[in-house]
C-alpha positions in Angstrom: 148.0 115.2 116.9 145.7 117.2 114.6 147.3 119.5 112.2 146.4 123.1 113.1 145.6 122.3 116.7 148.1 122.8 119.6 147.6 122.0 123.2 148.8 124.5 125.9 150.0 122.8 129.1 150.7 123.9 132.6 154.1 123.3 134.3 153.0 119.8 135.2 152.4 119.0 131.6 148.6 118.8 131.9 146.6 120.3 129.0 144.8 123.5 130.0 143.9 125.2 126.7 143.8 124.6 123.0 145.0 126.8 120.1 143.5 126.3 116.7 144.4 127.6 113.3 141.4 129.9 112.5 142.2 130.0 108.8 141.8 126.3 108.7 139.1 125.7 111.3 137.4 129.1 111.6 134.0 127.8 110.6 134.2 125.1 113.3 135.2 127.8 115.8 131.9 129.5 115.3 130.0 126.2 115.9 132.1 125.7 119.1 131.2 129.1 120.4 127.5 128.5 119.7 127.7 125.3 121.8 129.4 127.1 124.6 126.7 129.8 124.6 123.9 127.2 124.5 125.5 125.4 127.5 125.6 128.6 129.5 122.0 129.5 128.6 120.8 126.1 130.0 121.2 127.7 133.5 118.9 130.6 132.6 115.2 130.6 133.5 112.8 129.8 130.7 109.5 131.3 129.7 106.7 129.5 127.8 105.8 130.8 124.3 102.4 131.8 125.7 104.0 133.9 128.4 106.3 135.6 125.9 103.4 136.4 123.6 101.4 137.9 126.5 104.3 140.1 127.5 104.9 141.3 123.9 101.2 142.1 123.5 101.2 144.1 126.7 104.2 146.1 125.5 102.6 146.9 122.1 99.1 147.7 123.3 98.2 151.4 123.1 98.0 153.2 126.4 
């Protein structure tokens, strides 16, 4: 076991969640959240840098 980390289990004793001591591991929690966000964004469509620049230039061009 890791000090400051507790596993939450279901009635069958299977781990389903983790509780962490944020005072001790708060900076790691931020990194963990960043990883989750990055994983979720892998599913999003991507645009090339050239396409993004074109769209930005269109938006900023005077009408």
